[in-house]
C-alpha positions as CSV (number, residue, x, y, z in Angstrom):
1,X,13.7,-3.7,15.3
2,X,17.1,-5.3,14.4
3,X,17.5,-6.6,10.9
4,X,17.9,-10.2,10.5
5,X,21.1,-9.5,8.0
6,X,22.4,-6.5,7.3
7,X,24.2,-6.5,3.9
8,X,27.3,-4.0,4.1
9,X,29.7,-3.4,1.1
10,X,29.7,-6.7,-0.3
11,X,31.7,-7.2,-3.9
12,X,32.6,-10.7,-5.1
13,X,34.8,-11.2,-8.3
14,X,35.2,-14.3,-10.6
15,X,38.7,-15.2,-12.0
16,X,38.1,-15.7,-15.7
17,X,41.3,-16.3,-18.5
18,X,40.4,-12.8,-19.5
19,X,40.5,-11.1,-16.0
20,X,38.3,-10.2,-13.4
21,X,34.7,-10.7,-13.8
22,X,33.2,-8.3,-11.1
23,X,30.0,-9.7,-10.2
24,X,28.6,-8.0,-7.4
25,X,29.9,-4.5,-6.8
26,X,29.4,-3.0,-3.0
27,X,26.0,-4.4,-2.5
28,X,24.3,-3.3,0.7
29,X,21.1,-4.0,1.8
30,X,18.7,-5.2,4.9
31,X,15.9,-8.0,5.7
32,X,13.6,-8.1,8.9
33,X,12.2,-11.5,10.5
34,X,9.0,-11.7,8.6
35,X,10.0,-10.1,5.5
36,X,10.5,-11.0,1.9
37,X,12.9,-9.3,-0.1
38,X,13.1,-9.5,-4.0
39,X,15.9,-9.5,-5.9
40,X,14.9,-8.9,-9.8
41,X,16.8,-8.2,-12.9
42,X,18.2,-10.0,-16.3
43,X,20.4,-13.1,-15.8
44,X,23.8,-12.8,-15.1
45,X,23.3,-9.4,-13.3
46,X,24.3,-11.4,-10.0
47,X,21.6,-12.4,-8.2
48,X,22.4,-15.7,-7.9
49,X,26.3,-14.8,-6.8
50,X,24.4,-12.6,-4.0
51,X,22.8,-15.7,-2.9
52,X,25.8,-18.2,-2.9
53,X,28.0,-15.4,-1.1
54,X,25.7,-15.2,2.1
55,X,25.9,-18.7,2.5
56,X,29.5,-19.4,1.2
57,X,28.9,-21.2,-1.4
58,X,30.6,-20.1,-4.2
59,X,32.8,-21.8,-6.9
60,X,36.6,-21.6,-6.1
61,X,36.9,-19.0,-8.9
62,X,35.1,-16.6,-6.7
63,X,36.6,-14.1,-4.0
64,X,34.7,-11.8,-1.7
65,X,36.8,-8.9,-1.9
66,X,35.0,-6.7,0.9
67,X,31.9,-6.4,2.6
68,X,30.2,-7.6,5.5
69,X,27.0,-10.1,6.0
70,X,25.4,-9.4,9.8
71,X,23.3,-11.9,10.8
72,X,21.3,-11.2,14.2
73,X,18.9,-13.8,15.9
74,X,17.7,-13.0,19.1
75,X,21.2,-12.1,20.7
76,X,23.6,-13.6,18.7
77,X,25.2,-11.2,16.0
78,X,27.8,-12.9,13.8
79,X,29.3,-11.9,10.5
80,X,28.3,-14.8,8.1
81,X,31.4,-13.6,5.7
82,X,34.0,-15.0,8.5
83,X,32.6,-18.3,9.3
84,X,34.7,-20.9,9.2
85,X,34.5,-24.7,9.6
86,X,31.6,-25.7,12.4
87,X,30.3,-22.9,12.5
88,X,30.1,-22.0,9.2
89,X,28.2,-25.6,9.5
90,X,25.8,-24.8,12.1
91,X,25.0,-21.4,10.2
92,X,24.0,-22.8,6.6
93,X,21.4,-24.8,7.8
94,X,20.5,-24.0,11.2
95,X,20.2,-20.2,11.2
96,X,19.9,-19.8,7.2
97,X,18.6,-22.8,4.7
98,X,19.2,-22.1,0.5
99,X,16.6,-23.8,-2.0
100,X,18.2,-23.8,-5.4
101,X,15.9,-23.7,-8.6
102,X,17.0,-27.3,-9.5
103,X,15.3,-29.4,-7.3
104,X,16.3,-32.7,-9.5
105,X,20.2,-31.6,-8.6
106,X,19.6,-30.6,-5.4
107,X,18.5,-33.8,-4.0
108,X,20.4,-36.8,-3.6
109,X,19.4,-39.0,-6.6
110,X,20.0,-42.2,-4.7
111,X,18.8,-41.7,-1.4
112,X,14.9,-41.7,0.0
113,X,13.5,-38.5,0.8
114,X,13.8,-39.6,4.6
115,X,17.3,-40.8,4.6
116,X,18.3,-36.9,3.3
117,X,16.1,-35.8,6.1
118,X,17.9,-38.1,8.2
119,X,21.0,-36.8,7.0
120,X,20.6,-33.3,7.6
121,X,19.1,-33.8,11.1
122,X,22.2,-35.9,12.1
123,X,25.2,-33.4,10.4
124,X,23.4,-31.2,13.2
125,X,22.9,-33.2,16.0
126,X,19.0,-32.5,15.6
127,X,16.1,-34.9,15.6
128,X,16.5,-38.7,15.3
129,X,13.9,-41.9,14.9
130,X,10.7,-41.2,15.3
131,X,10.9,-37.5,16.8
132,X,12.6,-36.5,13.7
133,X,10.2,-38.4,11.3
134,X,7.2,-36.6,13.0
135,X,8.9,-33.1,12.5
136,X,9.4,-34.1,8.8
137,X,6.0,-35.1,8.2
138,X,4.3,-31.8,9.8
139,X,6.6,-29.7,7.4
140,X,5.7,-32.1,4.4
141,X,2.0,-31.2,5.4
142,X,2.8,-27.3,5.3
143,X,3.9,-27.8,2.3
144,X,0.8,-29.3,0.6
145,X,2.5,-33.0,0.3
146,X,1.3,-36.1,1.4
147,X,3.9,-37.9,4.0
148,X,2.8,-41.5,3.7
149,X,3.3,-41.0,-0.3
150,X,6.7,-38.4,-0.5
151,X,8.8,-40.1,2.8
152,X,10.0,-43.3,1.2
153,X,10.1,-42.1,-2.3
154,X,13.1,-41.5,-4.2
155,X,13.4,-38.0,-5.6
156,X,12.8,-39.2,-9.7
157,X,9.6,-40.8,-8.2
158,X,8.4,-37.3,-7.6
159,X,7.1,-34.3,-9.6
160,X,8.8,-31.2,-10.3
161,X,6.9,-29.3,-8.0
162,X,6.9,-31.6,-5.5
163,X,10.4,-31.9,-5.6
164,X,10.4,-28.2,-5.2
165,X,8.4,-28.2,-1.7
166,X,10.5,-31.2,-0.4
167,X,13.6,-29.0,-1.0
168,X,11.4,-26.2,1.0
169,X,10.6,-28.5,3.9
170,X,13.9,-29.6,4.1
171,X,15.2,-26.2,4.3
172,X,12.6,-25.4,7.1
173,X,13.6,-28.5,8.8
174,X,16.0,-26.9,11.5
175,X,13.7,-23.8,12.0
176,X,16.1,-21.1,10.4
177,X,15.4,-17.7,10.2
178,X,16.7,-16.8,7.0
179,X,15.8,-18.3,3.7
180,X,17.0,-18.2,0.3
181,X,15.3,-18.8,-2.7
182,X,16.8,-19.5,-6.0
183,X,14.2,-18.9,-8.6
184,X,12.3,-21.7,-7.1
185,X,9.7,-21.9,-9.8
186,X,11.6,-22.5,-12.6
187,X,10.4,-25.0,-15.6
188,X,7.6,-25.7,-13.3
189,X,4.4,-24.8,-14.9
190,X,1.9,-22.2,-14.2
191,X,-0.5,-24.3,-11.6
192,X,2.7,-25.5,-10.1
193,X,3.9,-22.1,-9.7
194,X,0.6,-20.9,-8.3
195,X,0.9,-23.7,-5.6
196,X,4.4,-23.0,-4.2
197,X,3.6,-19.3,-4.2
198,X,0.5,-20.3,-2.1
199,X,2.9,-22.7,0.2
200,X,5.3,-20.0,0.8
201,X,3.0,-17.4,1.9
202,X,1.1,-19.7,4.6
203,X,5.0,-20.8,5.8
204,X,6.2,-17.4,6.3
205,X,3.1,-16.5,8.4
206,X,3.2,-19.4,10.5
207,X,7.0,-19.2,11.0
208,X,7.7,-15.9,10.5
209,X,11.0,-16.1,8.7
210,X,12.8,-13.7,6.7
211,X,13.2,-14.3,2.9
212,X,15.0,-13.4,0.3
213,X,13.1,-14.2,-3.1
214,X,15.7,-14.3,-6.5
215,X,14.0,-14.0,-9.7
216,X,13.7,-13.0,-13.3
217,X,9.9,-13.4,-13.0
218,X,8.3,-9.5,-12.1
219,X,4.8,-11.1,-11.9
220,X,6.0,-13.7,-8.9
221,X,8.0,-10.9,-7.1
222,X,4.8,-8.7,-7.0
223,X,3.0,-11.4,-5.8
224,X,5.0,-12.7,-2.7
225,X,8.0,-9.4,-1.7
226,X,7.0,-6.7,0.9
227,X,10.1,-5.1,-1.0
228,X,12.0,-5.7,-4.3
229,X,15.5,-4.6,-5.3
230,X,16.1,-4.4,-8.7
231,X,19.9,-5.2,-9.8
232,X,22.1,-4.8,-12.8
233,X,25.6,-5.3,-13.8
234,X,26.1,-6.8,-10.5
235,X,24.7,-3.7,-8.4
236,X,21.5,-2.8,-6.7
237,X,20.4,0.7,-8.5
238,X,16.7,0.8,-7.1
239,X,15.0,-0.5,-3.8
240,X,11.7,0.3,-2.4
241,X,8.6,-1.4,-1.0
242,X,7.0,-3.7,-4.1
243,X,3.8,-1.1,-4.4
244,X,6.0,1.1,-5.0
245,X,8.7,-0.7,-7.7
246,X,5.5,-1.5,-9.8
247,X,3.2,2.0,-9.2
248,X,6.2,4.5,-9.1
249,X,9.6,3.5,-10.5
250,X,12.1,5.7,-10.9
251,X,15.0,3.9,-12.5
252,X,14.9,3.5,-16.1
253,X,16.3,-0.4,-16.2
254,X,13.2,-0.7,-13.4
255,X,10.6,0.8,-16.0
256,X,12.0,-0.8,-18.9
257,X,11.7,-4.6,-17.0
258,X,8.3,-3.4,-16.0
259,X,7.2,-2.0,-19.5
260,X,7.9,-5.4,-20.8
261,X,6.0,-7.5,-19.3
262,X,2.8,-8.3,-20.8
263,X,-0.5,-7.3,-18.7
264,X,-4.1,-8.8,-18.9
265,X,-5.5,-5.3,-20.1
266,X,-2.7,-4.1,-22.1
267,X,-2.5,-4.7,-26.0
268,X,0.6,-6.3,-27.1
269,X,1.8,-3.7,-29.3
270,X,2.3,-1.5,-25.4
271,X,5.2,-3.9,-24.7
272,X,8.4,-2.3,-25.3
273,X,11.9,-4.3,-24.8
274,X,15.0,-2.8,-23.3
275,X,17.3,-2.2,-26.0
276,X,20.9,-3.7,-26.4
277,X,22.7,-6.6,-24.0
278,X,23.8,-6.2,-20.4
279,X,27.4,-5.1,-20.1
280,X,30.5,-7.4,-19.8
281,X,31.4,-7.5,-16.5
282,X,35.2,-7.6,-17.0
283,X,35.5,-4.7,-19.1
284,X,32.7,-2.4,-17.6
285,X,31.5,0.6,-19.7
286,X,32.3,4.2,-17.5
287,X,30.0,6.0,-15.7
288,X,26.7,4.3,-15.3
289,X,26.5,1.0,-16.7
290,X,22.9,1.3,-18.2
291,X,23.5,4.3,-20.0
292,X,24.8,2.4,-23.2
293,X,21.0,0.9,-23.1
294,X,19.3,4.1,-21.4
295,X,17.3,6.8,-23.6
296,X,17.7,9.1,-21.1
297,X,21.6,9.1,-20.9
298,X,23.9,12.0,-21.1
299,X,27.4,13.4,-20.7
300,X,27.5,12.9,-16.6
301,X,26.3,9.3,-17.0
302,X,28.3,8.1,-19.4
303,X,31.6,9.9,-17.0
304,X,30.1,9.2,-13.3
305,X,28.7,6.4,-11.6
306,X,25.7,7.1,-10.1
307,X,25.3,5.8,-6.0
308,X,22.3,4.5,-4.4
309,X,20.3,7.4,-3.0
310,X,17.2,8.1,-0.9
311,X,14.8,10.0,-2.6
312,X,11.9,9.2,-0.4
313,X,11.7,7.2,2.9
314,X,12.1,3.7,2.0
315,X,12.8,4.0,-1.7
316,X,16.1,4.6,-3.4
317,X,17.8,5.3,-6.6
318,X,21.3,4.8,-8.3
319,X,20.2,7.5,-11.4
320,X,21.2,10.8,-12.6
321,X,18.1,10.9,-14.2
322,X,15.7,9.4,-12.0
323,X,13.0,12.5,-12.5
324,X,12.7,12.5,-16.3
325,X,12.7,8.7,-15.7
326,X,9.7,9.2,-13.8
327,X,8.0,11.3,-16.3
328,X,9.2,8.8,-19.3
329,X,7.1,6.7,-17.3
330,X,4.3,8.6,-17.2
331,X,4.0,9.5,-20.6
332,X,4.3,5.5,-21.5
333,X,1.2,5.0,-19.2
334,X,-1.0,7.7,-21.0
């Protein structure tokens, strides 16, 4: 089956006073219908830029220097990065919707929820009047909200979790086949996070859309995703199914992220942080960009940057030392 989205060799730069910020560097991945792909990594690794680049919502200082984002739906195939005008407008909500991490900023504070649904539908020539209200009420119930309570409310009259679920419902209004979620549970309490995760699982089961989930919370990625892509310094350094990522990782950075997360059974002394800081994206180090922080780095790591290579079906790693990294993981667990 053809993937819903196929990103090929995508590179994105920001122009800053000091020079070019290499935010995304030659990234390629696929996501299929009904599949959830999680992009994980530290803040500043390029995850949000990747999502914004797909829907062309980057700021004016950003530039896509190369790559394609091939979107497929039934007999339709298009490159999302080349769309302009009306075609881009239709793609952004009808084919691909993005839910941002700050619902209060994403929603118009002076419009009722009903008006925000109405404006979105009108802009795309979608349902109007009673038909729109029935469709919106259906979506609001699907995200576990009371339509009578929410429909005529202003955003500030709703809690953070309610606003986030309104955004998810609004994103699904035009029945897109691709949904991008950028840190959808940031600043929410643990019970609200649990609720939103359950909602997303139910929606995927009912609507069968492809999902790209951007997060630095590994526990959420482990629960929601089918596959996980680890992003470091603007590049995917490991990609595998969710079970392999958490049980059999091979990149030192992925291993470091997992070892830094507390478990229910482990003692706090078992936690290990990743030394150092993420690299300067304007003046990137030579070779592997993780080598200044990697305990396994050798001369080759400092001179040559590894490319993403498959080590077994469905599992690819960009690391010269992936065999040693796996051994280190086993030593840590023992």
